[in-house]
C-alpha distance (Angstrom), angle and dihedral (degrees) to the residues before:
residue distance angle dihedral
X1 . . .
X2 3.81 . .
X3 3.81 89.2 .
X4 3.81 90.1 58.9
X5 3.75 91.2 49.8
X6 3.72 92.0 50.3
X7 3.79 93.0 46.9
X8 3.78 90.7 50.7
X9 3.70 93.2 48.1
X10 3.79 90.1 51.4
X11 3.89 94.2 49.9
X12 3.78 89.5 45.8
X13 3.74 92.8 49.8
X14 3.78 92.0 47.3
X15 3.70 91.6 50.7
X16 3.77 91.4 51.6
X17 3.80 93.1 48.5
X18 3.83 90.2 48.1
X19 3.73 92.4 49.3
X20 3.77 92.8 49.5
X21 3.77 91.5 47.0
X22 3.86 90.2 53.7
X23 3.79 91.7 47.0
X24 3.81 93.5 51.0
X25 3.78 90.6 48.4
X26 4.00 89.7 51.9
X27 3.76 89.5 47.0
X28 3.83 88.9 50.2
X29 3.74 95.1 48.9
X30 3.90 90.7 47.8
X31 3.81 90.6 49.8
X32 3.66 90.7 50.7
X33 3.77 95.3 48.2
X34 3.84 88.2 47.9
X35 3.89 91.8 51.1
X36 3.81 90.6 46.4
X37 3.93 92.5 50.9
X38 3.93 87.8 48.6
X39 3.77 91.0 49.1
X40 3.84 97.0 46.3
X41 3.86 109.9 107.5
X42 3.72 114.1 -106.6
X43 3.77 117.9 -117.7
X44 3.81 117.2 -86.9
X45 3.71 109.9 -90.2
X46 3.61 118.8 -109.5
X47 3.78 119.7 -109.4
X48 3.75 109.1 -81.3
X49 3.77 119.4 -110.9
X50 3.67 112.0 -114.0
X51 3.74 121.0 -131.3
X52 3.75 115.3 -103.5
X53 3.68 91.8 -132.7
X54 3.76 94.7 66.4
X55 3.75 119.0 95.6
X56 3.77 121.5 -117.7
X57 3.83 94.8 -105.1
X58 3.90 90.6 53.5
X59 3.85 91.6 47.0
X60 3.88 89.8 48.3
X61 3.82 90.1 48.6
X62 3.91 90.4 51.7
X63 3.80 90.2 46.9
X64 3.78 89.7 52.5
X65 3.76 91.9 48.8
X66 3.82 90.4 52.4
X67 3.80 93.3 48.1
X68 3.83 87.7 46.7
X69 3.87 91.6 51.2
X70 3.82 90.6 51.3
X71 3.83 93.2 -112.6
X72 3.84 92.7 114.3
X73 3.84 123.6 43.9
X74 3.84 119.7 -140.5
X75 3.81 91.8 -99.5
X76 3.80 91.7 50.8
X77 3.87 93.1 46.6
X78 3.84 92.1 49.3
X79 3.85 92.3 48.0
X80 3.82 91.4 49.9
X81 3.76 90.8 45.3
X82 3.74 90.3 51.6
X83 3.66 91.3 49.0
X84 3.72 92.0 54.8
X85 3.77 96.8 44.0
X86 3.79 96.1 38.0
C-alpha cells in the first residue's frame, strides 16, 4: 500500500513539474515576442502636410529641410515640390 502511495505521489509530482516547465516556457516565448514587437522599428512617418497659410517659399524651405534630414527621399521631395509649384 505504501509503495502505491509513493508511486502516485511521484507521478503527480512529475506531472506538476512538467506542467510548470511548459507554462514557464510559454510565458518566456510570449515575453520574447512582446519584446521583439516593442523593439521593431516603427514605419517611417509620412511626409507631414504643410499648412495652407504658408507661402510657397516657406513650404519649399521646409521640404528642403526634410530632405536634408533624410525624412524625404529625392523622389518624395520632387513630387512634393512639383505639387507646390504645379
